[in-house]
C-alpha positions, 0 to 999 in steps of 0.5 A: 483728616489728620493734621500734625503741628510741628515745631521745636519746644516753645514754638507755641504748638500747645497754645495753638492746639488749645485755640484749635480745640475751641474752634473745632469742638468735634475734633480729636486732639492728641500729641506725640510723644505721650498720646496714649497711656503707653506713650505717656509712660514712654515719654516719662521714662525718656525725660527722667532717665538717660536711655542710650541713643538707639534705645531712645529712638526705638522708644519714641518709635514704639510710642508712634506705632502705639499712637497710630494703631490705638488713636489715629487709625480708629479715628481716621476710619470714623472720619474724625478730624485729628490734630496732633501736637507733634508727629514723625517729622520732629521724630526724624529730626531729633533722632537724626541729630542725636544719633547721626543715623541717615535720614532715609533710614529714619524715614524707613523706620518711621514709615514702619511705625506709621503703618501706611497712615499719612497726614493730610497736612503739616503745620510748622511753627518756625522760630527765629534764633532771637525769639527762640533764645527769648522763649527758652531763657524764660522757662524751666527746661526739660532734658531735651531743651537743656541741649541748647539753642543751637541744637534746637535750631538745627532740629528746626532746620531739619524739620523745615527741610523734611516738610518742604521736601515731602509730598504733604500739603504744608504751612510754615508760619512765623511763630512770633506772630500774634497767636490769633493771626497764627490760628487764622492761618492754620484754620484757613489751611485746614479749610483748603485741605477740606475743599480738596 
């Protein structure tokens, strides 16, 4: 089983991943970008440097392809449960806003990187504009977060639309809820997928 947790920066994905790690001790936990040694180098390069827009998109696609090939595929074949902090949904959303490339073209490129692997479920942690502003204002921002709250809200709206229009089972959660309530909802969602 392959579950992707999506959401903009500060939505609480990392917090939920840690809580899920305590709940599903046998599961594999990973992230995009940076879930493989090569992916970590790509992530550092993009965050520290300023590649051209198209180069950045292809770097993140390279990260995704490596992640699928080296980590996701082998563990799906071993019937492991996999939780990923981010995946192709946020990849498409960020790339679309940054480049204005059409979403169908980005979906096509991501399908190539995903190599036929599809998630069994997607969880989106959704922040209100007020909550996003509160969270962003209390932390040091990386280069992507520095693009501003309007940028992040636009990314979030595209993520939501992509998920709702997809054929994947999904759960959209209010990210301002208590973290244990969010965890409970995610665990119930995972159980539902397990039963089908």
